[in-house]
RODRENGU-124356 format. One line per field, with one value per residue (C-alpha): residue number from 1; chain; z, x negated, y. Coordinates in steps of 0.02 Angstrom, whole numbers, plus 50000, padded with zeros to 5 digits. Last residue first. Example, Ala and Ser with C-alpha at 12.3 -4.5 7.8 and 13.67 -1.06 7.14 Angstrom:
2
num: 2,1
cadena: A,A
w: 50357,50390
u: 49316,49385
v: 49947,49775
END
This chain:
417
num: 417,416,415,414,413,412,411,410,409,408,407,406,405,404,403,402,401,400,399,398,397,396,395,394,393,392,391,390,389,388,387,386,385,384,383,382,381,380,379,378,377,376,375,374,373,372,371,370,369,368,367,366,365,364,363,362,361,360,359,358,357,356,355,354,353,352,351,350,349,348,347,346,345,344,343,342,341,340,339,338,337,336,335,334,333,332,331,330,329,328,327,326,325,324,323,322,321,320,319,318,317,316,315,314,313,312,311,310,309,308,307,306,305,304,303,302,301,300,299,298,297,296,295,294,293,292,291,290,289,288,287,286,285,284,283,282,281,280,279,278,277,276,275,274,273,272,271,270,269,268,267,266,265,264,263,262,261,260,259,258,257,256,255,254,253,252,251,250,249,248,247,246,245,244,243,242,241,240,239,238,237,236,235,234,233,232,231,230,229,228,227,226,225,224,223,222,221,220,219,218,217,216,215,214,213,212,211,210,209,208,207,206,205,204,203,202,201,200,199,198,197,196,195,194,193,192,191,190,189,188,187,186,185,184,183,182,181,180,179,178,177,176,175,174,173,172,171,170,169,168,167,166,165,164,163,162,161,160,159,158,157,156,155,154,153,152,151,150,149,148,147,146,145,144,143,142,141,140,139,138,137,136,135,134,133,132,131,130,129,128,127,126,125,124,123,122,121,120,119,118,117,116,115,114,113,112,111,110,109,108,107,106,105,104,103,102,101,100,99,98,97,96,95,94,93,92,91,90,89,88,87,86,85,84,83,82,81,80,79,78,77,76,75,74,73,72,71,70,69,68,67,66,65,64,63,62,61,60,59,58,57,56,55,54,53,52,51,50,49,48,47,46,45,44,43,42,41,40,39,38,37,36,35,34,33,32,31,30,29,28,27,26,25,24,23,22,21,20,19,18,17,16,15,14,13,12,11,10,9,8,7,6,5,4,3,2,1
cadena: A,A,A,A,A,A,A,A,A,A,A,A,A,A,A,A,A,A,A,A,A,A,A,A,A,A,A,A,A,A,A,A,A,A,A,A,A,A,A,A,A,A,A,A,A,A,A,A,A,A,A,A,A,A,A,A,A,A,A,A,A,A,A,A,A,A,A,A,A,A,A,A,A,A,A,A,A,A,A,A,A,A,A,A,A,A,A,A,A,A,A,A,A,A,A,A,A,A,A,A,A,A,A,A,A,A,A,A,A,A,A,A,A,A,A,A,A,A,A,A,A,A,A,A,A,A,A,A,A,A,A,A,A,A,A,A,A,A,A,A,A,A,A,A,A,A,A,A,A,A,A,A,A,A,A,A,A,A,A,A,A,A,A,A,A,A,A,A,A,A,A,A,A,A,A,A,A,A,A,A,A,A,A,A,A,A,A,A,A,A,A,A,A,A,A,A,A,A,A,A,A,A,A,A,A,A,A,A,A,A,A,A,A,A,A,A,A,A,A,A,A,A,A,A,A,A,A,A,A,A,A,A,A,A,A,A,A,A,A,A,A,A,A,A,A,A,A,A,A,A,A,A,A,A,A,A,A,A,A,A,A,A,A,A,A,A,A,A,A,A,A,A,A,A,A,A,A,A,A,A,A,A,A,A,A,A,A,A,A,A,A,A,A,A,A,A,A,A,A,A,A,A,A,A,A,A,A,A,A,A,A,A,A,A,A,A,A,A,A,A,A,A,A,A,A,A,A,A,A,A,A,A,A,A,A,A,A,A,A,A,A,A,A,A,A,A,A,A,A,A,A,A,A,A,A,A,A,A,A,A,A,A,A,A,A,A,A,A,A,A,A,A,A,A,A,A,A,A,A,A,A,A,A,A,A,A,A,A,A,A,A,A,A,A,A,A,A,A,A,A,A,A,A,A,A,A,A,A,A,A,A,A,A,A,A,A,A
w: 51295,51358,51534,51468,51394,51554,51651,51535,51557,51746,51724,51760,51864,51787,51670,51809,51917,51778,51749,51934,51937,51790,51874,52031,51929,51841,52009,52074,51926,51782,51698,51757,51690,51522,51510,51549,51418,51287,51327,51311,51145,51078,51128,51040,50884,50885,50902,50748,50741,50584,50670,50802,50671,50694,50725,50623,50652,50541,50572,50402,50409,50321,50208,50044,50109,50206,50067,50111,49976,50072,50059,49869,49789,49708,49526,49510,49469,49304,49313,49168,49025,48970,48782,48771,48685,48808,48954,48867,48841,49025,49074,48958,49042,49214,49161,49116,49298,49373,49433,49620,49615,49485,49596,49743,49639,49570,49745,49809,49656,49682,49860,49794,49666,49806,49910,49879,49945,49918,49926,49896,50016,49929,50039,50021,50210,50217,50093,50231,50203,50248,50415,50510,50700,50790,50874,51037,51117,51280,51243,51059,51077,51220,51131,50974,51073,51172,51011,50928,51061,50968,50910,50812,50677,50499,50507,50648,50553,50652,50595,50695,50827,50939,51104,51060,51236,51199,51081,51225,51275,51098,51119,51253,51137,51019,50893,50830,50669,50598,50436,50483,50596,50504,50607,50551,50667,50759,50847,51011,50923,51038,51195,51342,51455,51513,51384,51239,51268,51294,51139,51019,51148,51202,51021,50984,51135,51078,50912,50746,50598,50480,50376,50379,50473,50398,50502,50458,50562,50606,50681,50830,50707,50775,50951,50953,50937,50754,50794,50892,50742,50632,50742,50719,50878,50850,50672,50511,50386,50253,50191,50237,50298,50242,50334,50326,50413,50419,50530,50511,50389,50460,50503,50318,50286,50429,50364,50184,50146,50260,50225,50037,50039,50135,49997,50004,50046,50080,50052,50131,50149,50197,50134,50113,50150,50309,50399,50313,50413,50500,50350,50230,50323,50364,50179,50158,50307,50244,50069,50125,50145,50038,49900,49853,49922,49811,49652,49554,49504,49689,49737,49612,49669,49851,49810,49715,49860,49991,49898,49882,50066,50124,50222,50412,50451,50310,50422,50419,50231,50186,50125,50002,49907,49729,49774,49844,49682,49572,49671,49661,49472,49452,49560,49463,49303,49168,49027,48851,48677,48557,48386,48284,48228,48237,48394,48476,48484,48639,48684,48872,48969,49139,49106,49260,49218,49360,49291,49345,49285,49181,49010,48892,48745,48747,48591,48620,48499,48364,48263,48171,48004,48010,48051,47946,47803,47648,47587,47403,47316,47409,47462,47410,47527,47481,47552,47482,47405,47242,47136,47222,47354,47401,47573,47571,47666,47762,47830,48007,48047,47999,47965,47889,47751,47689,47517,47501,47511,47396,47283,47433,47417,47600,47677,47809,47899,47974,48088,48117,48230
u: 50277,50358,50294,50116,50143,50219,50071,49950,50044,50025,49838,49743,49585,49433,49394,49389,49284,49156,49156,49128,48983,48905,48925,48842,48697,48677,48673,48540,48428,48386,48219,48141,48288,48279,48092,48117,48254,48142,48003,48123,48187,48011,47966,48120,48080,47902,47965,48076,48265,48329,48380,48478,48591,48625,48804,48859,48902,48959,48952,48922,48970,49134,49136,49163,49289,49394,49523,49585,49707,49862,49825,49831,49686,49712,49718,49720,49890,49953,50123,50233,50245,50410,50427,50615,50593,50461,50575,50715,50602,50552,50735,50769,50632,50700,50874,50805,50776,50605,50573,50596,50709,50603,50450,50540,50596,50420,50344,50464,50433,50245,50266,50365,50229,50102,50227,50146,49980,49848,49861,49690,49561,49411,49412,49225,49206,49114,48988,48906,48853,48670,48600,48687,48707,48689,48832,48800,48967,48913,48735,48756,48927,48867,48706,48800,48933,48800,48709,48869,48918,49062,49169,49315,49317,49249,49153,49202,49177,49150,49080,49045,49181,49202,49193,49337,49361,49235,49361,49452,49293,49273,49439,49366,49225,49354,49484,49587,49484,49547,49446,49368,49450,49396,49386,49303,49290,49456,49485,49544,49676,49816,49761,49645,49789,49714,49595,49659,49844,49805,49695,49827,49910,49745,49691,49851,49824,49645,49711,49769,49822,49815,49661,49574,49664,49582,49602,49498,49502,49686,49739,49822,49954,50103,50033,50080,49957,49997,50182,50143,50052,50201,50323,50231,50194,50011,50025,50067,49980,49970,49792,49726,49845,49742,49782,49670,49689,49879,49954,50135,50232,50402,50340,50321,50502,50559,50460,50520,50575,50454,50307,50338,50346,50180,50091,49923,49835,49963,49849,49908,49800,49863,50041,50164,50028,49986,50143,50227,50386,50422,50362,50472,50637,50593,50595,50775,50835,50746,50820,51000,51070,50961,50919,50735,50686,50812,50736,50792,50612,50566,50688,50608,50433,50479,50558,50405,50292,50403,50409,50220,50201,50302,50463,50448,50510,50619,50761,50945,50968,51115,51002,50920,51082,51021,50852,50939,51037,50886,50781,50919,50928,50739,50722,50861,50763,50832,50932,50867,50918,50782,50747,50626,50462,50357,50271,50441,50537,50628,50797,50828,50987,51056,51093,51080,50918,50809,50640,50625,50480,50508,50448,50388,50371,50516,50593,50744,50884,50976,51135,51200,51129,51226,51140,51069,51008,50959,50787,50747,50663,50774,50692,50797,50886,50957,51108,51142,51315,51250,51311,51208,51261,51153,51095,51012,50851,50785,50607,50543,50507,50684,50837,50993,51112,51273,51344,51533,51666,51813,51771,51765,51665,51612,51459,51358,51246,51078,50994,50831,50782
v: 50108,50269,50229,50236,50408,50475,50404,50492,50656,50640,50626,50469,50466,50383,50527,50655,50542,50526,50714,50747,50625,50715,50884,50817,50749,50916,51006,50886,50930,50818,50853,50689,50589,50676,50643,50459,50446,50526,50403,50255,50320,50342,50166,50097,50195,50132,49951,49951,49950,49865,49704,49800,49876,50060,50107,50255,50438,50580,50767,50846,51028,51059,51212,51120,50993,51117,51129,50957,50907,50959,51145,51129,51219,51386,51438,51626,51694,51756,51835,51788,51908,51978,51995,51969,51801,51740,51777,51684,51533,51535,51538,51393,51293,51334,51281,51110,51071,51040,50861,50838,50684,50595,50617,50536,50387,50366,50366,50234,50125,50140,50078,49929,49889,49864,49766,49596,49658,49792,49981,50056,50130,50207,50362,50398,50389,50222,50293,50394,50574,50607,50666,50527,50541,50375,50282,50188,50226,50308,50368,50411,50491,50600,50649,50701,50795,50891,50934,50993,51120,51201,51055,51130,50996,51007,50844,50725,50561,50400,50232,50073,50091,49938,50035,50150,50223,50362,50443,50529,50621,50688,50776,50889,50940,51013,50949,51096,51109,50943,50930,50763,50635,50477,50317,50155,50002,49997,49831,49913,50016,49959,49869,49900,49955,50120,50192,50088,50127,50315,50336,50403,50514,50592,50613,50710,50822,50859,50922,50849,50956,50805,50847,50676,50539,50384,50225,50071,49911,49905,49737,49823,49883,49783,49811,49995,50140,50171,50196,50354,50424,50381,50476,50640,50738,50783,50847,50753,50867,50728,50760,50587,50452,50302,50140,49986,49816,49810,49675,49730,49839,49891,50067,50105,50057,50167,50316,50304,50483,50577,50463,50462,50652,50662,50570,50662,50497,50361,50211,50048,49892,49719,49723,49579,49452,49548,49488,49340,49307,49472,49573,49472,49489,49670,49714,49654,49756,49912,49896,49863,50039,50152,50027,50039,49868,49776,49845,49689,49656,49678,49541,49421,49473,49440,49271,49213,49266,49186,49021,49017,49066,48916,48949,48939,49114,49178,49240,49287,49306,49421,49562,49441,49416,49444,49369,49213,49187,49215,49092,48962,48979,48978,48821,48732,48757,48868,48790,48759,48819,48763,48836,48731,48808,48650,48713,48732,48894,48954,49027,49026,48988,49035,49218,49331,49420,49485,49437,49256,49151,48995,49048,48912,49031,49152,49229,49339,49296,49393,49367,49521,49463,49301,49138,48996,49105,49003,48962,48953,48806,48684,48521,48371,48252,48083,47997,47825,47796,47712,47858,47989,48110,48259,48319,48489,48530,48683,48676,48717,48536,48484,48592,48513,48567,48487,48529,48547,48411,48438,48288,48169,48009,47991,48070,47979,48104,48062,48190,48277,48418
END
């Protein structure tokens, strides 16, 4: 900043200072009336000690603040007091009132992303009354951009507290619900079969207390109406001991499955289940654990930080009270020893993992199959056909007819959709 000041001959006039290129100057008067400036050997304070500013270097992003001005420093060290851009001001206003917006359909993705982050910085999606409505505006307009992959492994409290928000996510490709103990009649399992989540490719339901009845409900839209989880490629049903050979029959409707995990289930006749899955779905039994079931699903999308906010709020609400700490201190003072218990694993973290027998399946690529294997398969099939008895053929026909006819419970499920 530079300026030119014309000072008149006034004996009461004090010295005038200016700041230029980061240096402080003083204007002096000489006898000929020309202003001259001399560099001071010692700098003087321009502002009082209580004055402070927040330094921002070319910052235009919105972080939830309501002030319309920004203090910045130029390269020369000069203090500049500039206004925010009109885009930032409008973005802040809309983010503050996002629950009053009717729809965001048709707005560009760049605008929607900036608006979502601005609303998330204001914690608009954690408000109990307007958070769900605000989140639905984005999920209806941008779909999988809001959230593409969702990991809720061992987060049963988040599911119970934020169930409606979780159900608002659309077009997910991966959903991890491992170790949540949902059961057959949970509302979220029914929501999985709807068209809003027909894009699911990976579904992990390890250790969720599922049974054959739960599999029947989950596969009813695919078995009858050919919609729902028809694009499913990876399915994990391990550590659900109530799933038996009967439940395997319901899984045969997933024709696009490439990987299936049934380890730790209640299947008794394993060889019959392996042969049935191999002949009707085309999946091969794997003798070694598959890397597709390593549970490497991570939450990805705009709402990744929002899910973390929900979890932090829940954890803050269940923190132990201070009175418990004081009680422990009093017990220590009076010489009472706390009971020592052996460390035990949490029941929600899948305690069946060590005792589970590996029962995983994968789809073998046709390019990898060699000619000897094909010949061996054809010979095995011929031997099986020769060994078949008329009674076995009648049983097989009865099973096919049984699967083709619909039960009354299936019709009730279909009518509910």
